[in-house]
C-alpha positions in Angstrom: -40.3 -54.9 -35.3 -43.6 -56.7 -36.2 -43.5 -59.8 -34.9 -42.0 -61.5 -31.8 -38.8 -63.5 -32.5 -37.5 -66.0 -29.8 -34.0 -65.7 -28.7 -32.4 -69.5 -29.4 -28.7 -68.6 -28.1 -26.9 -66.2 -25.6 -23.3 -65.8 -24.9 -22.0 -63.6 -22.3 -19.7 -60.9 -23.2 -17.4 -58.5 -21.4 -19.0 -55.5 -19.8 -22.6 -56.8 -19.5 -23.2 -57.5 -23.3 -25.0 -60.5 -24.6 -24.5 -61.9 -28.2 -27.7 -63.4 -29.1 -29.0 -65.4 -32.1 -32.8 -65.0 -32.7 -34.8 -67.7 -34.2 -34.7 -66.1 -37.9 -30.9 -66.6 -37.5 -30.0 -62.9 -36.8 -27.2 -62.4 -34.6 -27.2 -59.2 -32.4 -25.3 -57.6 -29.5 -27.3 -56.5 -26.4 -25.9 -53.8 -24.1 -27.2 -54.5 -20.5 -24.9 -51.9 -18.7 -27.8 -49.2 -18.5 -30.1 -51.8 -16.8 -27.5 -53.0 -14.2 -28.4 -50.6 -11.5 -32.1 -51.1 -12.1 -34.4 -53.6 -10.2 -34.1 -56.6 -10.7 -31.0 -56.7 -12.6 -28.9 -55.2 -10.0 -28.8 -58.3 -8.3 -26.7 -59.7 -11.5 -24.1 -57.1 -11.1 -21.5 -59.6 -9.8 -20.4 -61.0 -13.0 -20.6 -64.6 -11.9 -24.2 -64.2 -11.6 -24.6 -62.4 -15.0 -22.5 -65.0 -16.5 -25.2 -67.5 -15.5 -27.5 -66.3 -18.5 -29.2 -69.0 -20.3 -32.4 -69.5 -22.6 -35.6 -70.5 -21.4 -39.5 -69.6 -22.7 -37.6 -68.1 -25.7 -35.6 -65.1 -23.9 -32.6 -64.9 -21.6 -33.2 -65.9 -18.0 -31.1 -65.8 -14.9 -31.1 -67.7 -11.6 -33.5 -66.0 -9.3 -36.4 -65.7 -11.8 -34.8 -62.6 -13.7 -35.4 -62.3 -17.4 -35.8 -59.8 -20.1 -38.4 -59.7 -22.7 -37.3 -60.9 -26.1 -38.6 -57.8 -27.8 -36.3 -55.5 -25.6 -33.7 -57.7 -26.6 -34.3 -57.5 -30.2 -35.3 -54.0 -30.5 -32.5 -52.3 -28.4 -29.5 -54.3 -29.9 -27.4 -54.0 -32.7 -27.1 -56.5 -35.7 -23.5 -58.6 -35.9 -22.2 -59.1 -39.3 
């Protein structure tokens, strides 16, 4: 990807998936399941905490100063129709 795109919307889906909308209007699905045993994301394993995902600074954030780079979200997600 050539440019950095901000995330404008996030919806938490089952099995640690995030439905994302980027500033260019693209809807994409990101699978976080492979991250959930790694720091700092292991703290989000309880679904009640994972479900607290929100948008700040153009990316997905969680309580406890946990975030993930928007370029990771874009590059490792799949487009949704």
